[in-house]
N, C-alpha and C positions, 0 to 999 in steps of 0.2 A: 092657143100656142100654135106657132107656125115656124117653119124653117124658111129663111129667105137668103138670097145671095147677099154677100157683103158688098158694100159700096165704100168708096173712099171717104164719104161723109161719116162713116162709122169709126174711122181710125182713131180719132181723139177719144171716143168713148172706150174703145177696146184698150188703148194704152192706159187710160185711167183705171179701168176695171181690174187690170192685172196688178195694180199696186196694192190691192186689198191683201191684208196679212194672210188670210186663208188661201188665196190664190197663190201667193208667194210660197206658202208653206207646202203646197201640194202640186204645183205645176212647174214645168220647166221654163215658163216665160220668165225672162230676166226682169228684175225690178227697174231696170233702166230703159226698158223698151220705149221708143218714142212714137209719136203720131206719124212721123215721116217713115219710120221703119214699118209700121203697121200698114200704112197706105201703100208702100211698095209691095208688101206681101199680098195685099188685096188686089193690086193691079196685075200681079203675076198669076193669080189663080186661074183665069181663063186659058192661059197658055201652057199650063202644066197638067197633063193628063194623069200624072202620078199622085195628085193630091186633090182633095175637095174639102171645102169648109163652108159652113153656113152659120148665119146669125140666128140665135134662138130669140124669138120675139113673142111677147104676150101683151095683149091689149095695146098694141102700138108701141110698146116699150122694149128696148134692147135688154136682153136678160142673160145672154151667154153665147157659147160657141160649141159647135161640134165639128170635128175634122177627121179626115182619114188620109193616110199616106199608103200608097200601094207599092208593094215590092214582091216580085216573083209569085204573084197569085195570092198574096196575103195582104189583107187590109189592117193597118195599125190605127186604131181608133183612139181619139182623145176627146175630152169635153171639159167645159167649165161653166159654172153658173155664178153670176155676179152676186155680191152680198145681199142686195135688196130683193133678190128673186129666190133665195134658197128656202127650202122647206115647203114648197108649193107643188112638188111633184114634176116640175118642169124638166129637170134633167132626165128623169126616167122617160117621160113622154117624148122628149127630143131625141134621146138616144134610140128609143124603139122606132120612131119614125125615120131616123137617119139610117139605121140598119136596113129597114125596108127599102129606102132609097138606094143604098149601096147595092143591095142584092138585085134590084130591078135594073140598075144601070151598069153594073160591073160584074165580070166573072171573077169570083174569088173562091179559093178552096177553104179559106178560113179567115175569120176576123179575130184579131188579138187586141187586148188592151192590158195595161198595167197601171197600178196605182200605188201610192205610198201605203205601206202596211197600216199606218195609223189613220188613214183617211176612210173612216167607217162609212161616211155618207156616200162617197164614190163607190165603195165596194157594194153597198146596197143597191145603188143605181144600176151597176153592171149586172147584178144578179136579177133584179126585177126586169131588166131589158132582155133577159135570156142568155146572158153570158154565164159560163160555168168556170169555177175555179180550176186552175191548172197549176197545182203546186210544183210540178216538175220544172216549171219555167220561172219560179220565183227567183229573184236574184238581188244582190246589192248593186246599185247603180250609182255612178258618180254624177251628181246633179248639182249645179251651182256651187262647186267647190266643197261639197259634202257627200257623204255616202248615205244613200237612202235605201232602207230595206223595202223592197217592192214585192207585191203579190201580183200574179198573172191570172188572166181570164182569157177564155176563148169561146168562140161561137162558130160552129160548123154548119153551113147552110144545108 
């Protein structure tokens, strides 16, 4: 497993991967995201110091995404793993490596992430990668015209 920078050539893959029912059930990516929109976001990455994102790759195959948005010394982390790559521990390894990268390259007071309450897999990934439940920050969020019950996690360097 390795994390690598996204390229425009990855855009079609990412747009297709987000159409997976589990990705739609548990991420904020819209079901209508297009290759052109993804390509635009990839092109913008190098010019935006407030965000970072990497492709999760294993055995030369695209497997997912890790991302962070920085705001006021806090990193807001997210991740997804494509259907074909689930159940192999890739998300935990990728998130652990990504956290190490964040801490080596950015000064943050805290890393936060949230997930849908019912996303047991994502919750386990967060905990195995060192994030701790933060129930005081649990909240209902409006996502894709629905209210999602979410649970919060944090990691303090």
